[in-house]
N, C-alpha and C positions, 0 to 999 in steps of 0.2 A: 504494500500500500504506500502511495506517495503522498507527501504533504504539499506538493506543488499545486497551486491554484491556477487554473486556466482563465485568464481575464479576457481573452479574445471575444467571447460572446457579448461582453459589455462594451467593448470598444466600437463595434459596428452594429448598433442596435437600431432596428427600423422604428422603434418607438421614441427615439431621441431626435428632436428637431431643434437645430440651432436657429436662433431668431435674432433679428436686428432690434436693438433696444435703444430708446432715448431715455436718459437718466439724469437726475439731478445729483450733484455732489456738493455737499456743504463744506465750509472751511475746515471742519474737523476730519474730512475724508469719508464721511458716511455717504453711501450710495443708495439712492432710491429710484427704482425704475418708474417711468412715467407712462410709457407706451411701448408697444412692440409690433413688429411686422411679421405675420404668419407666413408660412412657406408659399401660400397662394398669392401673396402680395397685399393681403388685407391688413390694414392698420387698426389696432385696438388700443384705446385709452385705458389705463389702469385707474379705476375709480377709487380704490382704497387698498392700502397695504395693511393686512390683518396681523401678520407675524413675520418675523425674520429670525432664522437660526441656522446653524450648520446642520446639514442633513444629506442623506443619500437618496437617490431615486432608484428604487428597486425595479421599477418597470423599464426605465430607459437606460439605467446604468449611469453611474457618475455621482460625484459628490461636489458639494460646494455650499454656498449660502443659499438656503431655500427661502424664498419669499412667498408667503400665502397671500394671494391677491384676490380682489373682486374686480371682475370685468363684466359689464352689462348684467349686473346682479347675480352672476355665477362665480363661485369660488374655484380657483385653480392655483397652480404653483408655477413659479419660474425660478430657475437656479442660476447663480453666478458661479461659474466654474473657473478655477485657476489651474493652469497647466503649463509648466516650463516658462513661467514669467509672463504669460499672456492671460487675459480674461475673456471668456466667452459666455454668452447667455444661452440656455437651452430650456425647452419645455418637453413635456410628455405628449406624444401623439395619442389621442383618445381611441 
């Protein structure tokens, strides 16, 4: 039995969608997403940030700062992922 974990299924996951995000950054460096563009080009305004915490996405694979957000009266999540010095935003495909 091997203790090696195969991470490849999490690296290329069809449930993970990288999105373009507009965000506000305050003088302390706190980042708050304001809107995002979905893969079909639709732009969505974020009505409210409910929660912010470090968390993993079990469905899409990946970790980062998970923002619980409200968009058009529906709750969903968006992650800010840091990898090798860059930051990218992703969401789970439903």
